[in-house]
VEXROBA-419708 format. One line per field, with one value per residue (C-alpha): residue number from 0; residue in one letter; x, y, z. Coordinates in Angstrom, 2 decimals. Example, Ala and Ser with C-alpha at 12.3 -4.5 7.8 and 13.67 -1.06 7.14 Angstrom:
// VEXROBA-419708
pos <- 0_1
code <- a_s
c1 <- 12.30_13.67
c2 <- -4.50_-1.06
c3 <- 7.80_7.14
// end
This chain:
// VEXROBA-419708
pos <- 0_1_2_3_4_5_6_7_8_9_10_11_12_13_14_15_16_17_18_19_20_21_22_23_24_25_26_27_28_29_30_31_32_33_34_35_36_37_38_39_40_41_42_43_44_45_46_47_48_49_50_51_52_53_54_55_56_57_58_59_60_61_62_63_64_65_66_67_68_69_70_71_72_73_74_75_76_77_78_79_80_81_82_83_84_85_86_87_88_89_90_91_92_93_94_95_96_97_98_99_100_101_102_103_104_105_106_107_108_109_110_111_112_113_114_115_116_117_118_119_120_121_122_123_124_125_126_127_128_129_130_131_132_133_134_135_136_137_138_139_140_141_142_143_144_145_146_147_148_149_150_151_152_153_154_155_156_157_158_159_160_161_162_163_164_165_166_167_168_169_170_171_172_173_174_175_176_177_178_179_180_181_182_183_184_185_186_187_188_189_190_191_192_193_194_195_196_197_198_199_200_201_202_203_204_205_206_207_208_209_210_211_212_213_214_215_216_217_218_219_220_221_222_223_224_225_226_227_228_229_230_231_232_233_234_235_236_237_238_239_240_241_242_243_244_245_246_247_248_249_250_251_252_253_254_255_256_257_258_259_260_261_262_263_264_265_266_267_268_269_270_271_272_273_274_275_276_277_278_279_280_281_282_283_284_285_286_287_288_289_290_291_292_293
code <- m_s_d_s_q_d_q_p_w_t_v_l_r_l_l_d_w_t_t_q_f_f_k_r_k_g_s_g_s_p_r_l_d_a_e_v_l_l_a_h_a_r_e_c_e_r_i_e_l_y_t_a_f_a_e_e_p_d_e_e_q_r_v_a_f_r_e_m_v_r_r_r_g_e_g_m_p_v_a_q_l_v_g_y_r_e_f_y_s_s_r_f_r_v_s_d_a_t_l_i_p_r_p_e_t_e_h_l_v_v_e_t_l_d_c_a_k_q_f_s_l_n_r_p_l_q_v_i_d_v_g_t_g_s_g_v_i_a_i_s_v_a_q_s_c_e_n_a_v_v_t_a_v_d_i_s_d_a_a_l_k_i_a_a_w_n_a_q_k_l_e_v_a_d_r_i_d_f_l_q_s_d_l_l_a_a_v_e_q_p_e_r_f_d_v_i_c_s_n_p_p_y_v_s_e_a_e_y_k_e_l_s_p_t_v_r_d_f_e_p_r_g_a_l_v_s_g_p_d_g_t_e_v_i_a_r_l_l_e_q_t_p_d_r_l_n_i_g_g_r_l_i_i_e_l_s_p_m_i_a_d_a_c_q_a_l_a_l_a_n_p_a_f_g_d_l_r_f_i_k_d_l_d_g_h_r_r_v_l_s_l_q_r_i
c1 <- 0.00_2.36_1.71_1.67_-0.47_-1.13_-4.56_-6.21_-6.43_-10.19_-12.13_-12.89_-9.28_-8.05_-10.57_-9.74_-5.97_-6.26_-8.63_-6.09_-3.30_-5.23_-6.06_-2.35_-1.84_-4.42_-7.29_-10.57_-12.56_-10.31_-12.97_-14.68_-11.33_-10.51_-13.90_-13.83_-10.35_-11.05_-14.31_-12.42_-9.73_-12.44_-14.47_-17.62_-19.93_-18.92_-22.10_-21.16_-18.21_-20.60_-21.74_-18.20_-16.37_-15.27_-14.03_-10.34_-9.52_-7.28_-3.65_-4.31_-6.89_-4.62_-1.70_-3.91_-5.30_-1.86_-0.63_-3.62_-3.23_0.43_-0.38_-3.25_-0.85_1.41_-1.48_-3.05_-6.83_-9.06_-11.06_-7.93_-6.92_-10.24_-10.96_-14.38_-16.33_-19.98_-21.86_-25.57_-26.44_-24.34_-20.83_-18.46_-15.12_-12.31_-8.62_-5.70_-7.05_-10.20_-11.12_-12.54_-16.22_-17.04_-20.35_-20.56_-21.06_-24.36_-25.73_-25.04_-26.87_-29.87_-30.02_-29.80_-32.65_-34.75_-34.28_-35.10_-38.53_-39.38_-39.24_-42.41_-41.06_-42.42_-38.89_-36.03_-34.32_-30.86_-28.21_-24.44_-21.92_-18.75_-15.64_-17.33_-14.34_-15.58_-19.07_-20.83_-22.89_-23.91_-24.75_-26.64_-28.75_-29.46_-30.42_-32.82_-34.29_-35.55_-36.42_-32.83_-30.38_-26.93_-23.70_-20.60_-17.33_-13.83_-10.44_-8.95_-9.40_-8.39_-11.15_-13.70_-12.89_-13.61_-16.85_-17.99_-17.26_-19.34_-22.24_-22.19_-22.04_-24.93_-26.98_-27.39_-24.81_-27.58_-28.55_-25.09_-22.81_-19.17_-16.93_-13.38_-13.48_-11.94_-15.14_-17.59_-15.05_-15.61_-19.35_-21.29_-24.61_-26.98_-26.51_-28.28_-28.94_-31.57_-29.12_-25.34_-23.76_-20.13_-17.76_-14.79_-11.29_-11.62_-8.53_-6.04_-2.31_-1.70_-4.49_-3.18_0.12_-1.78_-3.93_-3.59_-0.94_-3.69_-5.28_-2.27_-0.08_-2.70_-5.46_-5.02_-3.73_-5.54_-8.90_-8.19_-6.26_-7.91_-5.12_-3.70_-7.15_-9.22_-11.92_-10.32_-12.21_-15.52_-14.99_-14.53_-17.72_-19.64_-18.34_-19.06_-22.43_-24.87_-24.82_-25.28_-28.21_-31.87_-33.68_-34.87_-32.14_-29.84_-26.10_-25.13_-21.54_-19.86_-17.32_-15.25_-16.80_-13.52_-14.31_-18.09_-17.98_-15.69_-17.87_-21.00_-19.38_-18.47_-22.01_-23.66_-21.44_-22.82_-26.16_-27.13_-27.85_-30.36_-32.06_-28.70_-28.79_-26.36_-26.93_-25.20_-23.56_-24.33_-21.90_-23.73_-21.05_-21.96_-21.08_-23.13_-23.92_-27.15_-28.02_-30.84_-30.34_-32.51
c2 <- 0.00_2.68_6.41_6.55_9.42_7.87_6.97_8.31_5.92_5.91_3.74_1.30_1.10_0.53_-2.25_-3.93_-3.79_-5.01_-7.83_-9.19_-8.79_-10.72_-13.43_-13.94_-14.14_-16.91_-15.09_-16.97_-13.73_-11.22_-8.71_-8.72_-8.25_-5.29_-3.66_-4.07_-2.57_0.36_1.15_1.11_3.44_5.82_5.50_4.57_1.60_-0.95_-0.38_3.29_2.30_1.29_4.88_6.23_4.24_7.39_9.19_9.45_8.74_11.39_10.71_9.92_7.31_5.79_5.53_3.81_1.49_0.59_-0.37_-2.62_-4.21_-4.90_-6.55_-8.54_-9.71_-10.99_-13.06_-10.95_-11.54_-8.71_-8.84_-8.11_-5.30_-3.50_-4.72_-6.22_-8.99_-9.20_-12.13_-12.88_-9.36_-7.59_-6.18_-7.66_-6.36_-8.93_-9.01_-11.39_-12.80_-14.12_-16.40_-14.62_-15.63_-17.98_-18.27_-21.94_-20.90_-19.29_-22.83_-23.32_-20.07_-21.11_-24.54_-22.90_-20.52_-23.32_-25.36_-22.33_-22.08_-25.60_-24.68_-23.56_-21.98_-19.58_-18.33_-17.04_-19.57_-20.33_-20.57_-20.87_-20.31_-22.25_-20.78_-17.54_-15.83_-12.52_-13.33_-13.83_-16.86_-15.52_-12.07_-13.36_-15.60_-12.74_-10.46_-12.96_-14.57_-11.94_-14.56_-15.85_-15.09_-16.02_-17.00_-16.69_-18.28_-18.40_-19.37_-16.20_-12.96_-10.98_-12.62_-11.96_-8.25_-8.17_-10.11_-7.79_-4.76_-6.27_-7.00_-3.40_-2.04_-4.24_-3.41_-6.88_-6.63_-6.62_-10.19_-11.77_-12.75_-13.07_-15.40_-16.68_-20.45_-23.57_-25.01_-25.28_-25.56_-22.10_-21.85_-22.04_-20.37_-21.29_-24.91_-26.12_-24.78_-25.35_-25.01_-25.44_-24.40_-24.29_-23.70_-25.37_-26.05_-29.03_-28.96_-31.81_-31.20_-32.65_-30.62_-27.44_-27.79_-27.84_-24.79_-21.70_-19.30_-16.68_-18.77_-20.49_-17.39_-14.87_-16.53_-17.88_-21.45_-22.28_-21.49_-23.79_-26.86_-29.49_-32.06_-34.95_-36.17_-32.97_-34.49_-33.92_-30.77_-32.10_-35.28_-33.14_-31.24_-34.48_-35.54_-32.26_-31.25_-33.98_-32.69_-29.10_-29.62_-29.76_-32.87_-32.14_-29.55_-29.47_-29.65_-28.06_-28.26_-27.03_-29.47_-30.30_-32.71_-34.63_-35.67_-36.03_-39.84_-39.83_-37.28_-39.29_-42.37_-40.39_-39.07_-42.45_-43.91_-41.43_-42.68_-39.17_-38.07_-38.99_-37.53_-37.11_-35.11_-33.33_-29.99_-29.72_-26.65_-25.26_-27.74_-30.67_-31.41_-32.29_-29.13_-29.04_-31.86_-31.45_-33.72_-33.87_-34.52_-37.53
c3 <- 0.00_-1.26_-1.26_-5.08_-6.30_-9.72_-8.42_-5.28_-2.33_-2.07_0.34_-2.48_-3.66_-0.11_0.40_-2.91_-2.31_1.26_0.32_-2.14_0.42_3.06_0.53_-0.09_3.67_3.96_5.67_5.56_5.31_3.56_2.47_5.86_7.61_5.37_5.94_9.72_9.98_7.66_9.45_12.74_11.36_10.09_13.33_11.44_11.06_8.45_6.45_6.07_3.90_1.12_0.63_0.89_-1.81_-3.64_-0.54_0.32_3.97_5.52_6.33_9.99_9.05_6.42_8.86_11.43_8.76_7.39_10.86_11.49_8.06_8.79_12.13_10.61_7.90_10.70_12.02_14.76_14.88_13.69_16.92_18.98_16.63_16.99_20.53_19.93_18.24_17.21_18.75_18.91_17.69_20.33_20.35_22.93_24.08_23.81_24.70_24.62_27.91_26.25_23.42_20.41_20.20_17.34_15.47_16.49_20.12_19.16_18.81_22.53_23.35_21.26_22.94_26.37_25.55_24.06_27.24_29.40_27.75_28.95_32.63_34.43_37.58_40.18_40.75_38.58_36.33_37.72_34.98_35.24_32.46_33.24_31.62_30.65_28.98_27.58_28.88_25.56_26.67_30.08_28.72_25.67_27.91_30.32_27.43_25.90_29.03_31.44_34.06_34.24_37.01_35.76_37.47_35.27_36.35_34.92_36.27_34.72_36.65_33.56_31.52_34.26_34.19_30.45_30.97_33.76_31.57_28.76_31.14_32.38_28.83_27.70_30.80_32.32_35.12_37.74_36.78_36.45_39.32_38.22_40.20_39.82_39.97_38.47_37.00_39.92_42.73_44.25_43.50_46.78_45.94_44.57_45.53_42.39_38.91_36.27_33.39_33.39_30.11_29.10_26.22_27.90_26.61_24.27_22.05_22.43_22.77_19.29_17.72_19.34_17.50_14.20_14.88_12.73_14.09_14.26_17.00_18.53_18.87_19.97_22.00_25.56_25.55_28.79_27.22_24.29_25.46_27.64_27.75_25.73_24.59_24.47_26.71_30.11_31.12_29.79_31.82_34.96_34.16_33.80_37.22_39.02_37.60_38.77_42.36_41.15_38.75_39.70_38.54_35.00_34.54_31.52_31.05_27.72_26.47_23.32_21.90_18.87_16.38_16.63_20.22_19.93_20.09_23.11_24.92_24.13_25.68_28.81_29.12_28.59_31.29_33.84_35.24_36.40_32.82_30.15_27.07_25.32_22.12_19.85_18.17_14.82_13.34_9.88_8.32_9.88_12.50_16.09_18.00_21.22_23.66_25.66_28.60_31.14_34.84_35.73
// end
């Protein structure tokens, strides 16, 4: 992206050049990446770029954009460059202490909300999000289910601070209790929940080595890697949750399709659970495991 004046560096030319650059760098969404970064540099909404194709960003905007393009070309995720990610129709702050929310996790939110509708209670619905990260699951549930009181736990204090900031920004902080805990170890109240949901670490050690550098080098290892098999944290959840779920309650876990069979075997071996079902992602892969406490 030189400063050649042969042609003006309009919004459209910047987007076209950057899209091709990101393609060569292996981005899976080169045009989207370019648009998000340029909108951030111009301090506008992405949709506003479409009516500004002929405009020339000023020098300050171009300098900011060039620096973000350089860092994205080196592998840094767009969400970390701009400091946020869209998820379930809301904008969430992220940092290098949190996983970047993925679209697949919305399937877990939808399953949680669908299960919530099946309860007929004369009290608030008690939900806990285990391993909340930036808080996208807990906050999305609180936003969409006004009867829910949510507990959100994470082992990382830095992640919890981001999650609490997001809850305050999205005006649901009064219905979410944030707590530092290794899974359910430090959770004392309430004693039992109606829904326990989690997007836990589920990447194996071998799989981690094969991850894209954009993920491996920039997102927290502890939020990704479960252990040698990838099922270790899920196995702990299956052990801990029966005593913390009300009868008829649901345990809902996001997982990798690669370990779906192993997780199914673990669940079937636990007599506390029944009504096992998988929710598939848009590619038809098993992505969420949903179980009922019996």
